[in-house]
N, C-alpha and C positions, 0 to 999 in steps of 0.2 A: 114164648110165653104171651098169650094176648092179653091185651089190657084192655078194660072196660070200665064205664063208669060206678056200676054196683061195685065191683072188686075194690077200686077206689074209695067209694064211699064206705065201704063196711071197713077197709084197713084203718081209716080215720076215726073209725066210732070203737073201733078196739085200741087204737092206741092214741090216746088223749095227752100223752106225753109229748106229741109232735108239737113244735111251736107253729105259730099261724105262717110265719115268714118258710118253713119247710113246706108246711100243708099248700100255699100258693105256689111253690115250684111245683110240688105234685100235679097241680091241677093245670097247672102252664105245661107241664109234661103230657097230661092227658090230651090238652087241646092242641098242641103238635102234632101227637099222635095220630089224634082224629084227622087233623090235616093232611097228613103223611099219606095216612091208609085211605082214605075216603073222599078227601078234596074239601071243596067249600071254603067259603070265606071266614076270616079270620072273626071279623064282627059279630057273625051268627055262632061260631062255635064260642064264642066268649059269651054271648047271651044265652046259649043253652046251659053251659056251666053254671052260670050264675044262677039260673033258674032250679036247677036240681035241688032236691033235698038232702038233706042228712050230710052235708059237704063236711061238717066239723068245723071248726074255729080257722079262719083263713084270713090273709092279708091281702083284702081285695083290690089295694092299690098294686102293689107287687105282683099279684096274679096279672093283671090287665097290661101293666108295664113290660111284664116277661114275654107274654102272650103276644099281644100287637108287636114288639118290637123285634122279636126273634122272626114272626111271620113276615111282617112286611119288610124286614130285612133280609129274608132268609137267602138269596143270591148272594149278597156282600158277605153273609156269614158261611156259606158255604164255600167261596173264594177263599177266606181265611182260612178254613178246617182242611182243605184239599191238600196241601205239601205236607200236611201231617197223617194224613191217613193211607194206608197200605191199598187201598181199593178203591171202587168208584163208590160215589155214595150211595148210587143204585143198589149198590153189593151191600150195603149195611143194613142190617135187621131195623125196623122199623122204632123200634125202641131205642137201640143205639143208635141210630139217627137223629131222634126225638132229644134224648140227652145232649149228645154233643152239640147239636144246634143252639138248643137252650144252653149250656153251658159257655160255648164261644160268645154266644151274644152278652150274657153276663159278666164274661170276662172283659170284654171288649166295649161295651156300653153301659156299664153299671158300676163304675168305677169305686164308688165309695164301700162296696163289700169288697173285702181283701182276697185276694185270688186265691188262698189255701182254703178259705170258707167255700168260695166258688166251686174248687174241684172237690171238697170233700162234700159237698151237696149234690154234686153231679154224681159222682160214684157212688152215694148211699141210692141216690135214684135208680141207677143201674143196678144194685145189689136188689134192689125191691123189686123192680119191673123187669129185668132184662135176663138176659140167658147166662147160664152159669158162670164165664169169665168175663162177661162182658163189661164189669165195672175196672177189670186190668186193660182193656184196650182203652175205655173211655178216661182211664188216670191218663196212662200213656200220652195219649194224643191232645189231651187238656194240659198235661205236663210240658210238653213241647211248645203249645201254643201260647201259653202263660208269659214268658220271655219276651214274646214278640208284641203283645198286645198292652202289657204292663212294664215296660220298661224301666219304667221310674222307680216301681216298686222293687224290682230285681237289683237296680243299681245302689240301692241302701243295704242291700246284704251283704256286703263284703265284711 
């Protein structure tokens, strides 16, 4: 399934119940997707998304943090993901790649958000924008990564 700004904007208009934080994640996903398929600098992608009309309510600070962080640290995040995927990153669909990059960044760098929330948000994004069973793959990969990058949270689960 392809993803474009018009679809994302119309989704926001149809679903006013989405939280500003969820909408920020959708827009960050859109930016990562755009970077993956068309290349470009993240600063330009961020500026372009901010300039769009009808984006709905979104947490601008979270959007910028997620987009800038995921793209500026993509090599490190890709290295984190590699042991948990069953194919090369180039073989992932652009949506699955973008969701996994975003989710892995948030798991490893956005520690104030509980890991279960991060994984749930990533699964929801994959359900909305990805292929039929892409959300199951995303869930499996992030579920395996979470104990590694969130050891403190998992230590308290016994």
